[in-house]
C-alpha positions in Angstrom: -45.2 -68.9 -16.2 -44.1 -65.5 -17.0 -42.1 -63.5 -14.7 -42.3 -60.0 -14.5 -39.5 -58.4 -14.8 -39.8 -55.3 -13.0 -37.2 -52.0 -13.8 -37.4 -49.8 -10.9 -36.9 -46.1 -12.2 -34.4 -43.8 -10.6 -35.9 -40.1 -9.6 -34.7 -37.7 -12.1 -33.2 -34.5 -10.3 -33.7 -32.0 -12.0 -30.5 -29.7 -11.7 -32.0 -26.7 -14.0 -32.9 -24.1 -11.2 -30.3 -25.1 -8.4 -27.9 -24.0 -10.8 -30.5 -20.7 -11.8 -30.1 -20.2 -8.3 -26.3 -20.4 -7.9 -25.6 -18.2 -10.7 -28.1 -15.4 -9.5 -26.0 -15.4 -6.0 -22.8 -15.3 -8.3 -24.3 -12.2 -10.0 -25.2 -10.9 -6.4 -22.3 -10.6 -4.7 -20.2 -9.9 -7.9 -22.4 -6.5 -8.4 -22.3 -5.8 -4.2 -19.1 -6.6 -3.7 -16.4 -3.4 -4.1 -13.3 -4.2 -5.1 -11.6 -0.8 -3.9 -8.5 -1.1 -1.8 -7.4 1.3 0.3 -3.9 0.9 0.7 -1.6 2.0 4.0 1.8 2.2 4.9 2.7 0.2 7.8 5.9 2.0 9.4 7.2 1.7 12.8 9.5 4.8 13.0 12.3 5.5 15.4 12.4 7.3 18.3 13.9 10.0 19.0 13.6 13.5 21.7 13.6 17.1 20.1 10.5 18.9 19.9 7.9 18.5 17.0 8.4 21.0 13.8 5.8 22.9 12.5 4.1 21.7 9.3 4.4 23.7 6.6 2.3 24.0 3.5 4.3 21.6 0.7 5.8 19.2 2.0 7.2 16.2 0.0 7.2 12.9 2.6 8.7 9.8 1.3 8.3 6.8 3.0 10.2 4.0 3.3 8.1 0.2 4.7 10.1 -2.1 6.6 10.9 -4.0 3.0 12.3 -0.9 1.2 9.4 0.0 -0.3 9.3 4.1 -1.2 5.7 6.1 -1.2 6.0 9.4 -2.5 3.5 11.4 -0.3 1.4 8.3 0.2 1.6 6.8 -3.5 3.8 4.1 -3.8 6.8 3.8 -6.2 7.0 1.9 -9.1 10.1 0.1 -8.2 13.0 1.5 -6.1 15.0 2.4 -8.6 16.4 6.1 -7.9 15.3 7.5 -11.2 11.8 5.8 -10.5 11.8 8.0 -7.0 13.2 11.3 -8.2 10.6 11.1 -10.5 8.1 10.5 -7.5 9.5 13.4 -5.9 9.8 15.8 -8.4 6.4 15.2 -9.2 5.3 15.6 -5.6 7.3 18.7 -5.6 4.9 20.3 -8.1 7.6 22.6 -9.7 9.0 23.9 -5.9 12.3 24.4 -6.0 13.3 23.8 -2.2 10.3 22.0 -0.8 11.0 20.6 2.7 11.6 16.4 2.8 9.9 15.0 5.1 11.9 11.2 5.3 10.0 8.5 7.4 11.6 4.6 7.9 10.7 2.4 9.2 13.1 1.1 12.0 13.9 -2.0 10.3 14.1 -0.4 7.2 17.6 -1.2 5.2 19.9 1.5 5.5 20.8 1.2 1.9 17.0 2.3 1.0 17.2 5.2 3.1 20.7 6.2 2.2 19.6 6.1 -1.9 16.0 8.2 -0.7 18.5 11.0 0.7 20.8 10.6 -2.3 17.4 10.9 -4.8 16.7 13.8 -2.8 20.0 15.3 -2.9 20.5 14.7 -6.9 17.2 16.8 -7.1 18.9 19.5 -5.3 16.3 19.8 -2.0 18.4 19.7 0.7 15.5 20.6 3.4 15.5 17.6 4.4 13.8 16.4 7.7 13.7 12.7 9.8 10.3 11.9 11.2 10.3 10.3 14.2 8.6 9.2 17.7 9.0 10.2 20.7 10.0 8.4 23.4 8.6 6.0 25.9 9.2 7.2 29.6 7.5 4.6 31.2 9.6 2.3 29.8 
């Protein structure tokens, strides 16, 4: 008697269609996704009592975040070196000889970063310097 050997064939799974679908989904998400990054500066201003100043047309706003990074008119300065900061301030001034410079620094900003910004403005001859603050909350 002859024994028949039965071979069980394992089913073949065709992954080609699944891979095609995954690639189509990947392409769809790559095309439909926007890679635009909005930059917002998070600054918590210190408080001071006083009247707000009238806004002038051409001002140079120097913002310093809690890490000591500089932003001139909401554009980040490439590094914290005084030469880079002076160049950015001069570009923002746009040829004005004595623009109003508004310094907005987070209340936890390192003191040296504020002094460096003031020194850069002074070296450029911009002496009309104003500090941005919030009014104190009287309900405290």
